[in-house]
N, C-alpha and C positions, 0 to 999 in steps of 0.2 A: 369481448372487450377485456375481461380479466386475463385471458390468455395473452393478449398483446401487452397489456400494461405490466405483467409480471414476468415476461420473458427476459432472458439475458440480452442486454442492450447492444453488445458489440456486433453480433451477426446482423441484427436488424438494420444498423446504420448502412451496411454495404448494399442492401437491396435497392434503395432509391438512387444511391450514388452510381451503381452499375447501370441502372436504367437511364440516368442522366447522361452518362458517358456514351452509351449506345445511341441515344437521341442526337447528341452533338456530332458523333461520327456520321450518322445517317444524313444529317443536314449538310455536313461538310462534303459528303460524296455526291449526294443527289440534288442539293440546293433547294430553293423555294420558288414556286410559281408567283409571279407578281400580278396583281390585279390591274385592271385597265387604268386606274387612277395613278398607278406608280410607273408602269412600263410605257405608258402612252398608248393611245389607240382610240377606238370609236365605240360608243355604246348607243345603240338605236333601239327604241321601243316601237314596234309596228303592229298594225292590225291586219290580220290575214284576209285576203279577198276570196280565198277558197281553202277548204280543209287541207292541212298539212301536218306531218309529224315533226318532232324536233330534228330527227336525223335528215329528213327531206329538206327542211329549212337550212340546216347546216351545210349540206351538200350543194344546195342551190347557190348559197352565198359564196362558198369556196370556188365553185365553177365560174361564176360570173366575175368575181373580184380577183380570181387567181391568187388566193392566199390560203395558207394551211391552218393558221391559228384562228379558229372561229368557234365560239361557244354560244349555245342557244338554250334559253329557258322558256317553256311554253306553258301558258295558263289560259285555258279556254280558247278564245279567238285572238289573244294578244301574245306576242312573243318579244322577248328581250334578246337582242343579238349583240355579242361582243366580238369585235374584230381588231386584230393588232394592226397598227399603222394608222395614219391620219387620212381620213376620207372626206370628200366634199359632200355636203348634205344634199345639194341640188342634184348632183350627179348620182348619188345613191338613190334618191327618190325616183329619178327618171329611169335608172337601170332596172328597178324592181317595181315599176308602176303597175305591171299586170299581176303582181303577186301581193304587194303590201301597200297599206296606207301608213306613212311614217307619222307616228304620234309625237315622238321626241327624238332628238339627235344631239349627242354630246361628244365632243372631240377633246381629248386630253393630250397635249403636246409633251415633248421630252423635257422641256424646261420645268413644267409643273411637276413632272415625275421626279426630277432630281430634287426639287424643293420639298416635295412630300416625303421622300426618303430621309432627308435631313431632319425634318420635323418629327418623323417617327423615332429616329435615333435619339434626338433630344428628349422626347417625351418619356421614353423608357429609361434613359439615364437619369433624368431628374426625378422620376418616380422612385427609382432605387435609392438615390441620394437622400431624398427627403424621408423615405421610409427608414433608412439606416439611421439617420440622425434622430428621428422620433423614437425608435426602439431603444437606442443607446441612452437617450435622455430619460426614458421611463425606467429602465432596469439598471442603469449605471454599472453594467457588467459586460465585459467584452465577449465572453463565450456564448451566452444566450443570444446576444445581438447577432453574432456571426451565424448561429444556428438558424435563426429566423430568416436572415438574408439568404443563406444557402438553400433553405427550404423553398423560398420564393423563386430563386434562380432555377431550382430543380423543376418546379411547376412550369415555368416559362419554357425551359428547354424541352421538356416532354411534350408540351402543347405544340410548340413550333415543329418538333420532330414529327408529331402526328399530322400537322398541316402538310409537311413535305411528303409523308407516306401516303396520305389520302388525296393529295392534289388540291388542297384548299389554298387559294391564293393569298399572299400577303397584301392586304389592302387597308384602307382607313378603318373599315368596319372590323376586320380581324385584329388590328392593332388595338382598337377600343376594347375588344374582348380580352386581349392579353393584359391590358391595364386593369380591367375589372378583376381578372384572375389574381393579380397581385393583392388587391384588397380582400378577395375571398380567402386566399391562402394565409395572409397575415392575421386575419381574425382568429382562426383556429390555433395558429402558432402562439399568439399572445395569450389566448385562453389557457393553453397548456403551460406556458412559461409562468403565468401569474399563479396558477394553482400550485405548481411545484415549488416556486421560489418565494412567493409572497406569503403563502399560507403555512401554518405550522401544525394544523390538526392532522392526526394520524401519521402513518408511515408514508414514505415516498410512493410506494406502490399503491396505497389507498388513494392518495391524492391524484396519482396518474390515472387510476381507474375511474374516478369521478369525472376528471377532465375528458377522458376518452368517451364516456357515455354521452356527455353533453356535446362535445365536438363532432363526433361521428353522426349524431342525429342532425346537427346543423348542416354538415357536408352532404349527407344523403338527401336531405330535403332540397337543397340547392341543386344537387345532381339530378334528382327526379324531375324538378321543374324544367331544367334545361333539356332533358331527354324528351319530355312531353312537348316542349316547344319545337324541337327538331322533328319529331314524328308528325306533329300537326302541320308544320310547314311543308314537309316532303309530300304528305298525302293531299292536303287541302289547298295549300298556297305555294305550288312549285315555283311560281315566278318570283317569290320573295327569297331569292338565293342568299341575300345578305343576312337575313335572320337565320337561315340554315347554317351558314358559315360561323356566325357568332356563337350559336348554341353548340355546334360541334367542337369548336375550340374550347369552350367552357367545360364541356363534358370531359374532354381529354385532360384538361388542366385540373379539374376537380378530382378525377380519378388519381392523378399524380399526387394531388394534395393529401389524399387519404394516406398514401404511403410515406410521403416526405414528412408529414407532421407526426404520424403515430408510429412510424418506424425510425426514421432518421433523427428528427428533432427530439423525440422522446428519449432515444438512445443517447444522444449527445448530452441532454440535460441530466439524465441519471448518472452518466459518467462524471459530469461536472460536479454533481452533488456528492458523489462518492469520494471525490478528490478534495472535498471540503470547500467547494466553491459556494459563493453567495451565503456565507454564514456571518 
């Protein structure tokens, strides 16, 4: 921690910025998978009538429905099947009568998908707007406010880039995780900014070191809890894919937050103080 807080700040700023640029380029090239709530499709929860593996269920559904986009999550004797396109519940039940008992069946049309995408965009935009206004009101200083907003943007970019890399779909649940990530990231950024700009005890490096100790402990605690959740879900509750997606997004975002806060934001604030800012 002392090593980070007392390093030359200019090289440190570049590391998260480069990572954010790489993430944005990756998203631009490879795009994002959309969950069934957004792209439209069918989500069926079924009870197996005879033992089958996930791959056997997936291949069976692909062969009978003549579709390629099928995802299956199996837990014990219950499977969750996601299929692109709109299916008829009665026809689905009849087609797989020898293999499944249909427990639930949800169809999401394109109209709902378009509306959901619009709501996601509004949610993220308003979250950033209100966060920006609050930060500027608290510190009344343009540079620290921009640093906090840039840090949050970096966290979101890296998390979404990770979603694209690992095939995690953009869905209502993963967007909720991104909104949670804004809160997680801003907490440590405000802690750092308050210690450096509001307090006057000790040198800038001393104050940065104190903030670093507290903030990194907070971040590692949150990161560890999300890792445990991800591992538990994958091993013991494989059907709870939503929880796995949320925890995975938060893990990637919190790892990014460690760099964006303690490398980029710290570097920007030290540069700002050296130039006589916030005096």
